[in-house]
Every structure is written in C-alpha cells, then in structure tokens.
C-alpha positions in Angstrom: 0.0 0.0 0.0 1.1 3.5 -0.8 1.7 5.6 2.3 1.9 9.3 2.0 4.2 11.3 4.1 3.3 14.7 5.3 5.2 17.6 3.9 6.2 20.6 6.0 3.3 22.6 4.4 0.8 20.0 5.6 2.2 19.8 9.2 -0.3 22.3 10.5 -3.8 20.9 9.8 -6.8 23.3 9.7 -10.5 22.9 10.4 -13.4 24.5 8.5 -15.3 24.6 11.8 -12.5 26.7 13.3 -12.5 29.0 10.3 -16.3 29.5 10.6 -15.9 30.3 14.3 -13.3 32.9 13.5 -15.7 34.3 10.8 -18.4 34.5 13.4 -16.1 36.4 15.8 -15.1 38.8 13.0 -18.7 39.5 12.2 -19.7 40.2 15.8 -16.7 42.4 16.4 -17.2 44.2 13.1 -20.9 44.9 13.8 -20.0 46.5 17.1 -17.0 48.3 15.8 -18.6 49.8 12.7 -21.7 50.7 14.8 -19.6 52.4 17.4 -17.4 54.3 14.9 -20.4 55.6 12.9 -22.3 56.4 16.1 -19.6 58.8 17.2 -20.7 61.2 14.5 -24.3 61.2 15.5 -23.6 61.5 19.2 -21.1 64.3 18.6 -23.8 66.1 16.5 -26.0 66.1 19.6 -28.9 64.4 17.9 -29.1 61.3 20.1 -27.9 60.3 23.6 -24.9 58.1 23.8 -26.8 55.6 25.8 -29.6 55.2 23.3 -27.1 54.7 20.5 -25.1 52.2 22.5 -28.2 50.2 23.3 -29.3 50.3 19.7 -25.9 49.1 18.5 -25.8 46.3 21.0 -29.3 45.2 20.4 -29.0 45.2 16.6 -25.6 43.4 16.8 -27.0 40.7 19.0 -30.1 40.3 16.9 -28.1 40.1 13.7 -25.7 37.5 15.2 -28.6 35.4 16.4 -30.4 35.7 13.0 -27.2 34.7 11.2 -26.9 31.7 13.3 -30.6 30.7 13.0 -30.6 30.9 9.2 -27.4 28.8 9.0 -25.1 31.4 7.7 -22.1 29.7 9.3 -22.8 26.2 8.0 -20.2 24.6 5.8 -22.7 24.2 3.0 -23.5 27.9 2.9 -19.9 29.0 3.3 -18.6 26.8 0.5 -20.5 29.0 -2.0 -19.3 32.6 -2.1 -22.6 33.8 -3.5 -24.6 31.9 -0.9 -22.4 33.1 2.0 -22.5 36.7 0.9 -26.2 36.8 0.2 -27.1 35.0 3.5 -25.0 37.4 5.5 -26.2 40.5 3.7 -29.8 39.4 3.8 -29.8 38.7 7.6 -28.0 42.0 8.3 -30.4 44.1 6.1 -33.4 42.5 7.9 -31.8 43.5 11.2 -30.9 47.0 10.0 -34.6 47.5 8.9 -35.7 46.5 12.4 -33.1 48.9 13.9 -34.5 51.7 11.7 -38.0 50.9 12.9 -36.8 50.9 16.5 -35.0 54.1 16.1 -38.1 55.8 14.7 -40.0 54.6 17.7 -37.4 55.9 20.2 -37.0 59.3 18.5 -40.6 59.8 17.5 -39.6 61.3 14.2 -36.9 60.1 11.9 -34.2 62.7 12.1 -31.8 63.1 9.2 -28.6 62.4 11.2 -30.0 59.1 12.4 -31.0 58.1 8.9 -27.5 58.9 7.7 -26.0 57.0 10.7 -28.1 53.9 10.0 -27.1 54.1 6.3 -23.4 54.4 7.2 -23.7 51.5 9.7 -25.6 49.3 7.3 -23.3 50.1 4.4 -20.1 49.6 6.5 -21.3 46.3 7.9 -22.4 45.1 4.5 -18.9 45.8 3.2 -17.4 44.0 6.2 -19.6 40.9 5.5 -18.6 40.9 1.8 -14.9 41.3 2.6 -14.9 38.7 5.4 -16.7 36.1 3.2 -14.2 36.7 0.4 -11.3 36.4 2.9 -12.8 33.1 4.2 -13.1 31.8 0.7 -9.5 32.7 -0.2 -8.2 31.2 3.0 -10.1 27.9 2.7 -9.1 27.6 -1.0 -5.4 28.0 0.0 -5.9 25.4 2.7 -7.4 22.9 0.3 -4.6 23.4 -2.2 -2.0 23.0 0.6 -3.7 19.8 1.8 -4.4 21.2 5.2 -8.1 20.2 5.2 -7.5 16.5 4.5 -8.3 14.0 7.2 -5.4 12.0 8.4 -5.2 9.0 10.6 -2.3 7.2 12.3 -2.4 3.5 12.4 0.0 1.9 14.8 0.9 -1.7 14.1 1.6 -3.6 10.9 -0.5 -6.6 11.6 -3.6 -7.8 9.7 -5.9 -5.5 11.6 -3.7 -2.4 11.0 -3.5 -3.3 7.3 -7.3 -3.7 7.2 -7.7 -0.2 8.6 -5.4 1.2 5.9 -7.5 -0.4 3.1 
C-alpha cells in the first residue's frame, strides 16, 4: 500500500469549523466596531444620547448574530459557496438593519436626518465588512485545500492484519 508522508506545508492541519468560528467572531466584532465608529458622528452632533445609540448598536448586533446563526449562515454548505455566504450574511443584516431603523423611529418619534445617515453608514459599512470577510474566508479555505491542510489524516499503529485492514 502506498503511504503518503506529510510535507512541511501540511504539518499544521486546519479545520473549517474553526474558520467558521473565526468568521463569526469577526462578524460580531465588526458589527459592534462599525456601529460604534459611525455612532460617534451622531452623538457628537447632539442628535441622540450616547446611551440610546449604544443600546441600539448592542441590540442590533446581538439580533443580527442570532439571526445569522438561525438561518445557518455559518454552516459549511453555505460558506462553500461565495454567493450563498454573501447573500445570506447581507440578507440577515439588512433585515436586522430594517428592524433597527423601525426601533430608532419609535425611540425618537420622528426620523431625524442624522439618524438616517448614521443607520445608512452603519448598514453600508457592515455590508462591506460581510462581503470582505466572506471573500477572505473563501480565499483562506481555498489555499488550505490546495496545501492539503483540510485532508483528514489517521495514524495506524501496528503492521498486523488488523492495521493493514484499517489502511484499506
């Protein structure tokens, strides 16, 4: 039987589940970071209280992350297709952003122009983040597949008939 030896490039195996978890972390951190960065403009313009904006950012980020998980945006089957991964991420985020816009209008009573601009910046910035993170995931996993880091390996100890049967 032919036995393959690991090369130095294959010595560090990778996991698609691990990569999906990192993607989930990047999405959560990105939602909060983009929301906070864009909210600074609205708060500094004195159109909304910092607490209300912070609560809105946290609520929309948590809602979006839960919605992404519920629709299966981090499943391997979805992440294998770049179009499927991007459309699922953007769809879930746009649904959450629409709910955030409705919540903002309820809090403020009237939709103020700076809040509309802020929600647009946050939605656009996060949509760009989702697009870039899915493309980076795709590039990374393609490189791992080409390097052989995603192949399953097993070590069989013993050269008896049982060990040879496992190899077959």
